[in-house]
OpenMM code with the backbone's topology and positions (N, CA, C; nanometers):
from openmm import Vec3, app, unit

residues = "MET LEU ALA ALA THR ILE SER GLY VAL ASN HIS ILE LYS VAL MET GLU LYS PHE GLY ASN ALA LYS LEU ASP TRP PHE ARG SER ILE MET PRO TYR GLU ASN GLY ILE PRO SER HIS HIS THR MET SER ARG VAL ARG GLY LEU LEU ASP PRO ASP ALA LEU GLU ARG MET PHE LEU GLN TRP MET GLU THR VAL ALA LYS SER VAL GLU GLY VAL VAL ALA ILE ASP GLY LYS ALA VAL ARG ARG VAL ILE ALA GLU GLY GLU LYS ARG SER ARG VAL HIS MET VAL SER ALA PHE PHE GLU ALA ASP THR SER SER SER PRO".split()
positions = [
    Vec3(-1.9416, 0.0477, 0.1164),
    Vec3(-1.8227, -0.0296, 0.1401),
    Vec3(-1.8484, -0.1373, 0.2446),
    Vec3(-1.9246, -0.1026, 0.3473),
    Vec3(-1.9565, -0.2004, 0.4513),
    Vec3(-2.0408, -0.3142, 0.3952),
    Vec3(-2.1433, -0.2801, 0.3185),
    Vec3(-2.2287, -0.3844, 0.2602),
    Vec3(-2.1489, -0.4748, 0.1678),
    Vec3(-2.0601, -0.4173, 0.0894),
    Vec3(-1.9773, -0.4982, -0.0009),
    Vec3(-1.8844, -0.5885, 0.0782),
    Vec3(-1.8232, -0.5348, 0.1834),
    Vec3(-1.7316, -0.6146, 0.2648),
    Vec3(-1.8046, -0.7302, 0.3317),
    Vec3(-1.9223, -0.7028, 0.3878),
    Vec3(-2.0017, -0.8091, 0.4504),
    Vec3(-2.0393, -0.9154, 0.3481),
    Vec3(-2.0541, -0.8740, 0.2228),
    Vec3(-2.0902, -0.9674, 0.1157),
    Vec3(-1.9692, -1.0416, 0.0590),
    Vec3(-1.8514, -1.0164, 0.1138),
    Vec3(-1.7324, -1.0902, 0.0728),
    Vec3(-1.6442, -1.0183, -0.0275),
    Vec3(-1.6760, -0.8942, -0.0602),
    Vec3(-1.5942, -0.8182, -0.1549),
    Vec3(-1.4757, -0.7583, -0.0790),
    Vec3(-1.3552, -0.7751, -0.1328),
    Vec3(-1.2393, -0.7214, -0.0624),
    Vec3(-1.1476, -0.6376, -0.1517),
    Vec3(-1.1973, -0.5918, -0.2647),
    Vec3(-1.1191, -0.5054, -0.3523),
    Vec3(-1.2008, -0.3808, -0.3832),
    Vec3(-1.1380, -0.2651, -0.3735),
    Vec3(-1.2101, -0.1383, -0.3835),
    Vec3(-1.2807, -0.1198, -0.5177),
    Vec3(-1.2199, -0.1641, -0.6276),
    Vec3(-1.2846, -0.1500, -0.7588),
    Vec3(-1.4078, -0.2397, -0.7687),
    Vec3(-1.4013, -0.3561, -0.7056),
    Vec3(-1.5158, -0.4473, -0.7059),
    Vec3(-1.6267, -0.3918, -0.6164),
    Vec3(-1.5888, -0.3171, -0.5109),
    Vec3(-1.6888, -0.2520, -0.4262),
    Vec3(-1.7718, -0.1535, -0.5073),
    Vec3(-1.7058, -0.0798, -0.5974),
    Vec3(-1.7783, 0.0132, -0.6834),
    Vec3(-1.8750, -0.0624, -0.7742),
    Vec3(-1.8298, -0.1724, -0.8323),
    Vec3(-1.9171, -0.2540, -0.9182),
    Vec3(-2.0332, -0.3117, -0.8384),
    Vec3(-2.0042, -0.3577, -0.7169),
    Vec3(-2.1073, -0.4105, -0.6273),
    Vec3(-2.2131, -0.3036, -0.6013),
    Vec3(-2.1675, -0.1824, -0.5677),
    Vec3(-2.2597, -0.0731, -0.5395),
    Vec3(-2.3480, -0.0408, -0.6584),
    Vec3(-2.2897, -0.0377, -0.7776),
    Vec3(-2.3687, -0.0094, -0.8977),
    Vec3(-2.4682, -0.1207, -0.9268),
    Vec3(-2.4293, -0.2447, -0.8995),
    Vec3(-2.5196, -0.3579, -0.9223),
    Vec3(-2.6366, -0.3562, -0.8238),
    Vec3(-2.6150, -0.3015, -0.7045),
    Vec3(-2.7172, -0.2977, -0.5992),
    Vec3(-2.7744, -0.1580, -0.5800),
    Vec3(-2.7577, -0.0703, -0.6788),
    Vec3(-2.7963, 0.0700, -0.6633),
    Vec3(-2.9436, 0.0876, -0.6273),
    Vec3(-3.0316, 0.0095, -0.6866),
    Vec3(-3.1743, 0.0214, -0.6529),
    Vec3(-3.1970, -0.0059, -0.5045),
    Vec3(-3.1314, -0.1067, -0.4504),
    Vec3(-3.1447, -0.1388, -0.3085),
    Vec3(-3.0886, -0.0254, -0.2229),
    Vec3(-2.9699, 0.0253, -0.2592),
    Vec3(-2.9105, 0.1356, -0.1834),
    Vec3(-3.0010, 0.2581, -0.1861),
    Vec3(-3.0665, 0.2811, -0.2993),
    Vec3(-3.1558, 0.3964, -0.3098),
    Vec3(-3.2818, 0.3786, -0.2247),
    Vec3(-3.3119, 0.2582, -0.1819),
    Vec3(-3.4245, 0.2392, -0.0903),
    Vec3(-3.3883, 0.2889, 0.0508),
    Vec3(-3.2589, 0.3108, 0.0749),
    Vec3(-3.2103, 0.3573, 0.2044),
    Vec3(-3.1753, 0.5057, 0.2005),
    Vec3(-3.1046, 0.5463, 0.0938),
    Vec3(-3.0622, 0.6853, 0.0730),
    Vec3(-3.0810, 0.7209, -0.0738),
    Vec3(-3.0912, 0.8487, -0.1081),
    Vec3(-3.1209, 0.8840, -0.2470),
    Vec3(-3.0112, 0.8515, -0.3480),
    Vec3(-2.8850, 0.8617, -0.3109),
    Vec3(-2.7737, 0.8386, -0.4052),
    Vec3(-2.8022, 0.9068, -0.5391),
    Vec3(-2.8339, 1.0371, -0.5334),
    Vec3(-2.8703, 1.1126, -0.6532),
    Vec3(-2.7606, 1.1110, -0.7592),
    Vec3(-2.6359, 1.1044, -0.7171),
    Vec3(-2.5232, 1.1010, -0.8109),
    Vec3(-2.4685, 0.9603, -0.8311),
    Vec3(-2.5421, 0.8609, -0.7862),
    Vec3(-2.4976, 0.7231, -0.8004),
    Vec3(-2.3978, 0.6832, -0.6926),
    Vec3(-2.3367, 0.5687, -0.7117),
    Vec3(-2.2386, 0.5149, -0.6171),
    Vec3(-2.1079, 0.5933, -0.6319),
    Vec3(-2.0418, 0.6262, -0.5207),
    Vec3(-1.9125, 0.6945, -0.5324),
    Vec3(-1.8121, 0.6083, -0.6107),
    Vec3(-1.7197, 0.6743, -0.6780),
    Vec3(-1.6174, 0.6011, -0.7531),
    Vec3(-1.5235, 0.5293, -0.6574),
    Vec3(-1.4513, 0.4321, -0.7107),
    Vec3(-1.3552, 0.3615, -0.6256),
    Vec3(-1.2460, 0.4566, -0.5766),
    Vec3(-1.2174, 0.5640, -0.6517),
    Vec3(-1.1196, 0.6636, -0.6056),
    Vec3(-1.1712, 0.7337, -0.4802),
    Vec3(-1.2992, 0.7729, -0.4815),
    Vec3(-1.3590, 0.8386, -0.3650),
    Vec3(-1.3630, 0.7430, -0.2466),
    Vec3(-1.4040, 0.6182, -0.2710),
    Vec3(-1.4077, 0.5195, -0.1623),
    Vec3(-1.2697, 0.5010, -0.1014),
    Vec3(-1.1691, 0.4974, -0.1854),
    Vec3(-1.0324, 0.4789, -0.1372),
    Vec3(-0.9888, 0.5968, -0.0499),
    Vec3(-1.0223, 0.7190, -0.0930),
    Vec3(-0.9881, 0.8370, -0.0123),
    Vec3(-1.0595, 0.8335, 0.1222),
    Vec3(-1.1871, 0.7990, 0.1219),
    Vec3(-1.2640, 0.7931, 0.2475),
    Vec3(-1.2053, 0.6864, 0.3391),
    Vec3(-1.1768, 0.5701, 0.2837),
    Vec3(-1.1191, 0.4616, 0.3640),
    Vec3(-0.9877, 0.5055, 0.4270),
    Vec3(-0.9095, 0.5845, 0.3544),
    Vec3(-0.7829, 0.6330, 0.4078),
    Vec3(-0.7998, 0.7325, 0.5217),
    Vec3(-0.9150, 0.7971, 0.5292),
    Vec3(-0.9416, 0.8948, 0.6349),
    Vec3(-0.9992, 0.8317, 0.7615),
    Vec3(-1.0465, 0.7074, 0.7515),
    Vec3(-1.1092, 0.6426, 0.8665),
    Vec3(-1.0049, 0.6029, 0.9703),
    Vec3(-1.0423, 0.6155, 1.0944),
    Vec3(-0.9556, 0.5767, 1.2057),
    Vec3(-0.9840, 0.4305, 1.2403),
    Vec3(-0.8884, 0.3399, 1.2138),
    Vec3(-0.9123, 0.1976, 1.2401),
    Vec3(-0.9471, 0.1678, 1.3858),
    Vec3(-0.8866, 0.2411, 1.4790),
    Vec3(-0.9160, 0.2176, 1.6206),
    Vec3(-1.0592, 0.2571, 1.6545),
    Vec3(-1.1058, 0.3680, 1.5978),
    Vec3(-1.2444, 0.4108, 1.6211),
    Vec3(-1.3411, 0.3101, 1.5594),
    Vec3(-1.3103, 0.2595, 1.4406),
    Vec3(-1.3960, 0.1580, 1.3781),
    Vec3(-1.4018, 0.0316, 1.4623),
    Vec3(-1.2882, -0.0065, 1.5179),
    Vec3(-1.2853, -0.1254, 1.6032),
    Vec3(-1.3737, -0.1056, 1.7263),
    Vec3(-1.3648, 0.0110, 1.7889),
    Vec3(-1.4489, 0.0397, 1.9064),
    Vec3(-1.5974, 0.0357, 1.8698),
    Vec3(-1.6321, 0.0968, 1.7552),
    Vec3(-1.7720, 0.0970, 1.7120),
    Vec3(-1.8198, -0.0446, 1.6833),
    Vec3(-1.7349, -0.1257, 1.6206),
    Vec3(-1.7723, -0.2641, 1.5918),
    Vec3(-1.7959, -0.3412, 1.7212),
    Vec3(-1.7079, -0.3246, 1.8192),
    Vec3(-1.7241, -0.3943, 1.9475),
    Vec3(-1.8539, -0.3517, 2.0171),
    Vec3(-1.8862, -0.2224, 2.0123),
    Vec3(-2.0125, -0.1759, 2.0708),
    Vec3(-2.1315, -0.2388, 1.9992),
    Vec3(-2.1244, -0.2471, 1.8671),
    Vec3(-2.2311, -0.3088, 1.7884),
    Vec3(-2.2468, -0.4551, 1.8270),
    Vec3(-2.1347, -0.5266, 1.8398),
    Vec3(-2.1402, -0.6686, 1.8757),
    Vec3(-2.1973, -0.6876, 2.0162),
    Vec3(-2.1639, -0.5980, 2.1080),
    Vec3(-2.2208, -0.6062, 2.2431),
    Vec3(-2.3717, -0.5891, 2.2382),
    Vec3(-2.4194, -0.4966, 2.1571),
    Vec3(-2.5631, -0.4740, 2.1415),
    Vec3(-2.6303, -0.5974, 2.0821),
    Vec3(-2.5694, -0.6542, 1.9802),
    Vec3(-2.6242, -0.7746, 1.9174),
    Vec3(-2.6276, -0.8888, 2.0180),
    Vec3(-2.5201, -0.9059, 2.0939),
    Vec3(-2.5118, -1.0154, 2.1903),
    Vec3(-2.6213, -1.0054, 2.2967),
    Vec3(-2.6572, -0.8837, 2.3368),
    Vec3(-2.7610, -0.8648, 2.4379),
    Vec3(-2.9004, -0.8961, 2.3847),
    Vec3(-2.9180, -0.8856, 2.2532),
    Vec3(-3.0514, -0.9046, 2.1961),
    Vec3(-3.0739, -1.0443, 2.1394),
    Vec3(-2.9751, -1.1309, 2.1488),
    Vec3(-2.9844, -1.2646, 2.0882),
    Vec3(-2.9863, -1.3703, 2.1976),
    Vec3(-3.0822, -1.4618, 2.1868),
    Vec3(-3.0842, -1.5755, 2.2774),
    Vec3(-3.0345, -1.6952, 2.1995),
    Vec3(-2.9243, -1.7499, 2.2407),
    Vec3(-2.8621, -1.8604, 2.1692),
    Vec3(-2.7128, -1.8368, 2.1619),
    Vec3(-2.6506, -1.8960, 2.0640),
    Vec3(-2.5056, -1.8869, 2.0487),
    Vec3(-2.4740, -1.8135, 1.9188),
    Vec3(-2.3866, -1.7141, 1.9284),
    Vec3(-2.3357, -1.6458, 1.8107),
    Vec3(-2.1849, -1.6657, 1.8084),
    Vec3(-2.1365, -1.7353, 1.7063),
    Vec3(-1.9929, -1.7555, 1.6908),
    Vec3(-1.9412, -1.6501, 1.5933),
    Vec3(-1.8383, -1.5785, 1.6348),
    Vec3(-1.7795, -1.4726, 1.5530),
    Vec3(-1.6415, -1.5182, 1.5078),
    Vec3(-1.6151, -1.5028, 1.3786),
    Vec3(-1.4848, -1.5374, 1.3231),
    Vec3(-1.4351, -1.4173, 1.2451),
    Vec3(-1.3142, -1.3743, 1.2708),
    Vec3(-1.2600, -1.2587, 1.2006),
    Vec3(-1.1235, -1.2879, 1.1416),
    Vec3(-1.0965, -1.2231, 1.0290),
    Vec3(-0.9684, -1.2400, 0.9618),
    Vec3(-0.9273, -1.1070, 0.9019),
    Vec3(-0.7988, -1.0785, 0.9060),
    Vec3(-0.7446, -0.9632, 0.8340),
    Vec3(-0.7181, -1.0079, 0.6909),
    Vec3(-0.7646, -0.9293, 0.5950),
    Vec3(-0.7434, -0.9627, 0.4545),
    Vec3(-0.5974, -0.9353, 0.4209),
    Vec3(-0.5326, -1.0329, 0.3624),
    Vec3(-0.3907, -1.0207, 0.3312),
    Vec3(-0.3664, -0.9256, 0.2146),
    Vec3(-0.2480, -0.8692, 0.2130),
    Vec3(-0.1985, -0.7841, 0.1050),
    Vec3(-0.2804, -0.6570, 0.0845),
    Vec3(-0.3402, -0.6042, 0.1897),
    Vec3(-0.4107, -0.4762, 0.1785),
    Vec3(-0.3591, -0.3772, 0.2829),
    Vec3(-0.2362, -0.3952, 0.3250),
    Vec3(-0.1760, -0.3040, 0.4207),
    Vec3(-0.1208, -0.1847, 0.3441),
    Vec3(-0.1648, -0.0668, 0.3802),
    Vec3(-0.1189, 0.0550, 0.3133),
    Vec3(0.0271, 0.0815, 0.3486),
    Vec3(0.0971, 0.1471, 0.2579),
    Vec3(0.2370, 0.1784, 0.2799),
    Vec3(0.2523, 0.2592, 0.4083),
    Vec3(0.3441, 0.2171, 0.4931),
    Vec3(0.3676, 0.2859, 0.6193),
    Vec3(0.2769, 0.2420, 0.7326),
    Vec3(0.1831, 0.1521, 0.7058),
    Vec3(0.0911, 0.1050, 0.8091),
    Vec3(0.1413, -0.0284, 0.8650),
    Vec3(0.1003, -0.0591, 0.9870),
    Vec3(0.1433, -0.1818, 1.0522),
    Vec3(0.0421, -0.2936, 1.0426),
    Vec3(-0.0821, -0.2593, 1.0114),
    Vec3(-0.1842, -0.3633, 1.0072),
    Vec3(-0.2800, -0.3406, 0.8916),
    Vec3(-0.3497, -0.4461, 0.8579),
    Vec3(-0.4436, -0.4431, 0.7461),
    Vec3(-0.5595, -0.3503, 0.7772),
    Vec3(-0.6090, -0.2810, 0.6743),
    Vec3(-0.7268, -0.1963, 0.6907),
    Vec3(-0.8551, -0.2747, 0.6707),
    Vec3(-0.8459, -0.3900, 0.6070),
    Vec3(-0.9657, -0.4662, 0.5742),
    Vec3(-0.9710, -0.5912, 0.6612),
    Vec3(-1.0821, -0.6059, 0.7327),
    Vec3(-1.1031, -0.7218, 0.8177),
    Vec3(-1.2379, -0.7827, 0.7827),
    Vec3(-1.2392, -0.9119, 0.7662),
    Vec3(-1.3635, -0.9825, 0.7352),
    Vec3(-1.4150, -1.0445, 0.8649),
    Vec3(-1.5420, -1.0275, 0.8911),
    Vec3(-1.6028, -1.0831, 1.0109),
    Vec3(-1.7239, -1.1646, 0.9688),
    Vec3(-1.7302, -1.2876, 1.0184),
    Vec3(-1.8456, -1.3738, 0.9928),
    Vec3(-1.9116, -1.4049, 1.1261),
    Vec3(-2.0424, -1.4082, 1.1257),
    Vec3(-2.1168, -1.4427, 1.2467),
    Vec3(-2.2099, -1.5593, 1.2148),
    Vec3(-2.2073, -1.6600, 1.3000),
    Vec3(-2.2927, -1.7778, 1.2845),
    Vec3(-2.3821, -1.7861, 1.4072),
    Vec3(-2.5107, -1.8016, 1.3851),
    Vec3(-2.6088, -1.7992, 1.4927),
    Vec3(-2.6741, -1.9350, 1.5068),
    Vec3(-2.6826, -1.9817, 1.6315),
    Vec3(-2.7572, -2.1035, 1.6627),
    Vec3(-2.8566, -2.0680, 1.7717),
    Vec3(-2.9820, -2.0751, 1.7381),
    Vec3(-3.0859, -2.0376, 1.8331),
    Vec3(-3.0914, -2.1354, 1.9487),
    Vec3(-3.1281, -2.0829, 2.0643),
    Vec3(-3.1468, -2.1673, 2.1824),
    Vec3(-3.2827, -2.2338, 2.1702),
    Vec3(-3.2840, -2.3634, 2.1425),
    Vec3(-3.4096, -2.4352, 2.1241),
    Vec3(-3.4409, -2.5261, 2.2424),
    Vec3(-3.3652, -2.5124, 2.3519),
    Vec3(-3.3843, -2.6026, 2.4646),
    Vec3(-3.5219, -2.5846, 2.5313),
    Vec3(-3.5809, -2.4665, 2.5212),
    Vec3(-3.7110, -2.4436, 2.5816),
    Vec3(-3.8279, -2.4689, 2.4860),
    Vec3(-3.7965, -2.5061, 2.3617),
    Vec3(-3.9027, -2.5323, 2.2638),
    Vec3(-3.9660, -2.6674, 2.2885),
    Vec3(-4.0968, -2.6804, 2.2594),
    Vec3(-4.1637, -2.8108, 2.2788),
    Vec3(-4.1178, -2.9129, 2.1773),
] * unit.nanometer
topology = app.Topology()
chain = topology.addChain("A")
for resn in residues:
    res = topology.addResidue(resn, chain)
    for name in ("N", "CA", "C"):
        topology.addAtom(name, app.Element.getBySymbol(name[0]), res)
């Protein structure tokens, strides 16, 4: 789901198609013996995730990235519209883009 979201996919059924299309690549990381989970399974898992915990983990990841990069990293984030679950106050899907410009001032 994360790889699909980073790739611009914002619909759960398309995430399943994305996973199946990239299954060989995913299997280079994990076995996926039963293939990609169905969009029903992905939806259930997404519903169990704590958005606040994900936000904290993302911020920690960005802090780590920022410490290891010399240059400028511009981060742009957006909440995907019309994906707010019933009874929820905010969107579960957020798109984040990062643009990197290397520091070339010390280059010859």
